[in-house]
DSSP file (Angstrom, degrees, kcal/mol; ACC not computed):
  #  RESIDUE AA STRUCTURE BP1 BP2  ACC     N-H-->O    O-->H-N    N-H-->O    O-->H-N    TCO  KAPPA ALPHA  PHI   PSI    X-CA   Y-CA   Z-CA
    1    1 A M     >        0   0    0      0, 0.0     4,-2.1     0, 0.0     5,-0.2   0.000 360.0 360.0 360.0 -32.5   -9.2   10.7  -12.2
    2    2 A G  H  >  +     0   0    0      1,-0.2     4,-1.1     2,-0.2     0, 0.0   0.904 360.0  48.4 -63.4 -40.1  -10.3    7.1  -12.7
    3    3 A A  H  > S+     0   0    0      1,-0.2     4,-0.6     2,-0.2    -1,-0.2   0.865 109.5  53.6 -67.7 -35.2  -10.8    7.6  -16.4
    4    4 A L  H >4 S+     0   0    0      1,-0.2     3,-1.0     2,-0.2     4,-0.5   0.887 105.3  53.3 -66.8 -38.1   -7.4    9.3  -16.6
    5    5 A S  H 3< S+     0   0    0     -4,-2.1     3,-0.4     1,-0.3     4,-0.3   0.769 104.4  56.6 -69.5 -23.5   -5.6    6.4  -15.0
    6    6 A L  H >X S+     0   0    0     -4,-1.1     4,-1.1     1,-0.2     3,-0.8   0.640  86.4  81.5 -79.2 -13.6   -7.2    4.0  -17.5
    7    7 A A  H <X S+     0   0    0     -3,-1.0     4,-1.8    -4,-0.6     3,-0.5   0.875  87.2  55.3 -60.9 -37.8   -5.7    6.0  -20.4
    8    8 A G  H 34 S+     0   0    0     -4,-0.5    -1,-0.3    -3,-0.4    -2,-0.2   0.776 101.6  58.4 -66.7 -26.1   -2.3    4.2  -20.0
    9    9 A R  H <4 S+     0   0    0     -3,-0.8    -1,-0.2    -4,-0.3    -2,-0.2   0.842 116.6  31.3 -71.5 -33.0   -3.9    0.9  -20.3
   10   10 A Y  H  < S+     0   0    0     -4,-1.1    -2,-0.2    -3,-0.5    -1,-0.2   0.615 109.1  67.1-104.7 -15.0   -5.4    1.6  -23.7
   11   11 A H    ><  -     0   0    0     -4,-1.8     3,-1.4     3,-0.3    -1,-0.1  -0.924  66.6-157.6-111.4 112.5   -2.9    3.9  -25.3
   12   12 A P  T 3  S+     0   0    0      0, 0.0     3,-0.3     0, 0.0    -1,-0.1   0.771  88.0  50.9 -65.0 -28.6    0.5    2.2  -25.9
   13   13 A C  T 3  S+     0   0    0      1,-0.2     2,-0.3     2,-0.0    -5,-0.1   0.548 110.0  51.7 -87.1  -3.5    2.7    5.3  -26.0
   14   14 A C    <   +     0   0    0     -3,-1.4     2,-1.2    -7,-0.2    -3,-0.3  -0.627  66.1 172.3-131.4  73.0    1.4    6.7  -22.7
   15   15 A N    >   +     0   0    0     -3,-0.3     3,-0.7    -2,-0.3    -6,-0.1  -0.711   3.6 172.2 -90.2  97.5    1.6    3.9  -20.1
   16   16 A I  T 3  S+     0   0    0     -2,-1.2     4,-0.3     1,-0.2    -1,-0.2   0.787  73.9  60.6 -73.6 -29.3    0.7    5.6  -16.8
   17   17 A A  T >> S+     0   0    0      1,-0.2     4,-1.0    -3,-0.1     3,-0.7   0.606  79.7  90.1 -77.1 -10.7    0.7    2.4  -14.9
   18   18 A Q  H X> S+     0   0    0     -3,-0.7     4,-1.1     1,-0.2     3,-0.8   0.875  78.8  56.1 -59.8 -44.3    4.3    1.5  -15.6
   19   19 A P  H 3> S+     0   0    0      0, 0.0     4,-1.3     0, 0.0    -1,-0.2   0.835 101.9  58.6 -60.5 -30.3    5.9    3.3  -12.5
   20   20 A K  H <> S+     0   0    0     -3,-0.7     4,-1.1    -4,-0.3    -2,-0.2   0.862 100.1  58.0 -64.9 -33.4    3.7    1.2  -10.2
   21   21 A C  H <X S+     0   0    0     -4,-1.0     4,-0.7    -3,-0.8     3,-0.3   0.885 103.2  51.9 -64.8 -38.6    5.2   -2.0  -11.6
   22   22 A Y  H  < S+     0   0    0     -4,-1.1     3,-0.4     1,-0.2    -1,-0.2   0.865 108.4  51.2 -67.0 -34.8    8.7   -1.0  -10.7
   23   23 A A  H  < S+     0   0    0     -4,-1.3    -1,-0.2     1,-0.2    -2,-0.2   0.733 116.8  38.7 -75.1 -21.8    7.8   -0.3   -7.1
   24   24 A T  H  < S+     0   0    0     -4,-1.1    -1,-0.2    -3,-0.3    -2,-0.2   0.347  96.5  83.9-113.5   6.4    6.1   -3.6   -6.5
   25   25 A D    >X  -     0   0    0     -4,-0.7     3,-1.3    -3,-0.4     4,-0.7  -0.931  61.6-157.1-112.3 113.0    8.4   -6.0   -8.5
   26   26 A P  H 3>>S+     0   0    0      0, 0.0     5,-2.6     0, 0.0     4,-0.8   0.746  86.5  69.0 -62.9 -23.7   11.3   -7.1   -6.4
   27   27 A K  H 345S+     0   0    0      1,-0.2     3,-0.4     2,-0.2    -5,-0.1   0.847  98.4  51.5 -66.0 -29.8   13.5   -8.0   -9.5
   28   28 A Y  H <45S+     0   0    0     -3,-1.3    -1,-0.2     1,-0.2    -6,-0.1   0.756 110.9  48.5 -74.3 -23.8   13.7   -4.3  -10.3
   29   29 A L  H  <5S-     0   0    0     -4,-0.7    -1,-0.2    -3,-0.4    -2,-0.2   0.518 115.9-116.0 -89.7  -7.0   14.9   -3.6   -6.8
   30   30 A G  T  <5S+     0   0    0     -4,-0.8     2,-0.3    -3,-0.4    -3,-0.2   0.787  74.1 124.9  76.9  28.6   17.5   -6.5   -6.9
   31   31 A L      < -     0   0    0     -5,-2.6    -1,-0.3    -6,-0.1     2,-0.2  -0.812  60.7-119.7-117.7 157.1   15.7   -8.4   -4.2
   32   32 A S     >  -     0   0    0     -2,-0.3     4,-2.4    -3,-0.1     5,-0.2  -0.491  35.8-107.6 -83.1 166.2   14.3  -11.9   -3.9
   33   33 A W  H  > S+     0   0    0      1,-0.2     4,-2.7     2,-0.2     5,-0.2   0.906 119.8  53.1 -62.4 -40.7   10.6  -12.4   -3.1
   34   34 A A  H  > S+     0   0    0      1,-0.2     4,-2.1     2,-0.2    -1,-0.2   0.916 111.2  45.8 -61.8 -42.9   11.4  -13.5    0.4
   35   35 A T  H  > S+     0   0    0      2,-0.2     4,-2.6     1,-0.2    -1,-0.2   0.898 111.7  52.5 -65.8 -40.8   13.5  -10.4    1.1
   36   36 A F  H  X S+     0   0    0     -4,-2.4     4,-2.6     2,-0.2    -2,-0.2   0.928 111.4  45.2 -61.6 -45.9   10.8   -8.2   -0.5
   37   37 A F  H  X S+     0   0    0     -4,-2.7     4,-2.4     2,-0.2    -1,-0.2   0.877 113.0  50.8 -68.1 -36.4    8.0   -9.6    1.7
   38   38 A L  H  X S+     0   0    0     -4,-2.1     4,-2.3    -5,-0.2    -1,-0.2   0.904 112.2  47.6 -65.1 -40.8   10.2   -9.4    4.8
   39   39 A L  H  X S+     0   0    0     -4,-2.6     4,-1.9     2,-0.2    -2,-0.2   0.918 112.3  48.8 -65.3 -43.7   11.0   -5.7    4.0
   40   40 A A  H  X S+     0   0    0     -4,-2.6     4,-1.5     1,-0.2    -2,-0.2   0.898 111.8  50.0 -63.2 -40.3    7.3   -4.9    3.3
   41   41 A F  H  X S+     0   0    0     -4,-2.4     4,-1.1     1,-0.2    -1,-0.2   0.912 110.2  49.4 -63.7 -43.2    6.3   -6.6    6.6
   42   42 A S  H  < S+     0   0    0     -4,-2.3    -1,-0.2     1,-0.2    -2,-0.2   0.831 109.0  52.7 -68.6 -30.5    8.9   -4.6    8.5
   43   43 A V  H  < S+     0   0    0     -4,-1.9     4,-0.4     1,-0.2    -1,-0.2   0.831 109.6  50.0 -70.8 -31.3    7.7   -1.4    7.0
   44   44 A A  H  X S+     0   0    0     -4,-1.5     4,-1.9     1,-0.2     3,-0.4   0.700  90.3  82.5 -79.5 -19.8    4.2   -2.1    8.0
   45   45 A L  H  X S+     0   0    0     -4,-1.1     4,-2.7     1,-0.2     5,-0.2   0.873  85.5  53.7 -57.9 -43.6    5.0   -2.9   11.7
   46   46 A P  H  > S+     0   0    0      0, 0.0     4,-2.2     0, 0.0    -1,-0.2   0.904 110.1  48.7 -60.2 -38.7    5.1    0.7   13.0
   47   47 A G  H  > S+     0   0    0     -4,-0.4     4,-2.1    -3,-0.4    -2,-0.2   0.900 111.9  48.7 -66.0 -40.0    1.6    1.3   11.6
   48   48 A L  H  X S+     0   0    0     -4,-1.9     4,-2.2     2,-0.2    -1,-0.2   0.895 111.5  49.8 -66.0 -39.6    0.3   -1.9   13.2
   49   49 A A  H  X S+     0   0    0     -4,-2.7     4,-2.4     2,-0.2    -2,-0.2   0.895 108.6  53.4 -64.6 -39.5    2.0   -0.9   16.5
   50   50 A F  H  X S+     0   0    0     -4,-2.2     4,-1.5    -5,-0.2    -2,-0.2   0.917 110.4  46.1 -61.4 -44.7    0.4    2.5   16.3
   51   51 A V  H  < S+     0   0    0     -4,-2.1    -1,-0.2     2,-0.2    -2,-0.2   0.889 111.2  53.3 -65.2 -39.0   -3.1    1.0   15.8
   52   52 A W  H >< S+     0   0    0     -4,-2.2     3,-1.0     1,-0.2     4,-0.2   0.908 109.7  47.5 -64.5 -41.4   -2.5   -1.5   18.7
   53   53 A F  H 3< S+     0   0    0     -4,-2.4     3,-0.3     1,-0.2    -1,-0.2   0.809 116.0  45.0 -69.6 -28.3   -1.5    1.4   21.1
   54   54 A L  T 3X S+     0   0    0     -4,-1.5     4,-2.5    -5,-0.2    -1,-0.2   0.241  78.8 110.4 -97.3  13.3   -4.6    3.4   20.1
   55   55 A R  H <> S+     0   0    0     -3,-1.0     4,-2.4     1,-0.2    -1,-0.2   0.859  77.8  49.9 -60.5 -37.7   -7.1    0.5   20.2
   56   56 A K  H  > S+     0   0    0     -3,-0.3     4,-2.3    -4,-0.2    -1,-0.2   0.904 112.1  48.2 -67.3 -40.0   -8.9    1.8   23.3
   57   57 A E  H  > S+     0   0    0      2,-0.2     4,-2.2     1,-0.2    -2,-0.2   0.890 111.9  49.9 -65.2 -39.3   -9.2    5.2   21.7
   58   58 A I  H  X S+     0   0    0     -4,-2.5     4,-2.3     2,-0.2    -2,-0.2   0.910 110.3  49.8 -65.7 -42.5  -10.5    3.6   18.5
   59   59 A E  H  X S+     0   0    0     -4,-2.4     4,-2.4     2,-0.2    -2,-0.2   0.897 110.9  50.2 -64.2 -39.8  -13.1    1.5   20.5
   60   60 A R  H  X S+     0   0    0     -4,-2.3     4,-2.2     2,-0.2    -2,-0.2   0.911 111.2  47.9 -63.9 -42.5  -14.3    4.7   22.3
   61   61 A A  H  X S+     0   0    0     -4,-2.2     4,-1.6     2,-0.2    -2,-0.2   0.877 112.3  49.7 -65.8 -38.0  -14.7    6.6   19.0
   62   62 A E  H  X S+     0   0    0     -4,-2.3     4,-1.3     2,-0.2    -2,-0.2   0.907 111.1  48.7 -67.5 -41.2  -16.6    3.6   17.5
   63   63 A A  H  X S+     0   0    0     -4,-2.4     4,-1.1     1,-0.2    -2,-0.2   0.883 111.4  50.4 -66.1 -37.7  -18.9    3.4   20.5
   64   64 A A  H  < S+     0   0    0     -4,-2.2    -1,-0.2     1,-0.2    -2,-0.2   0.835 109.1  51.2 -69.4 -31.9  -19.6    7.1   20.4
   65   65 A S  H  < S+     0   0    0     -4,-1.6    -1,-0.2     1,-0.2    -2,-0.2   0.764 110.8  47.8 -78.7 -23.3  -20.4    7.0   16.7
   66   66 A T  H  <        0   0    0     -4,-1.3    -1,-0.2     1,-0.2    -2,-0.2   0.683 360.0 360.0 -88.8 -17.9  -22.9    4.2   17.1
   67   67 A S     <        0   0    0     -4,-1.1    -1,-0.2    -5,-0.1    -2,-0.2   0.464 360.0 360.0 -98.4 360.0  -24.8    5.7   20.0
């Protein structure tokens, strides 16, 4: 799959990497950079909260895997 993803880089009529650019460039979304980063941060917050609530479970799993 890695070689297939590189095909777009070297073949001009088949640019596979192009859709990723639209999702990560705020000008295509009509946003400023500050708004884009604030939006990205707010989208990441639930995942960070989930890890914070499961931190004891994660520590237990880590201790069990090292012993």
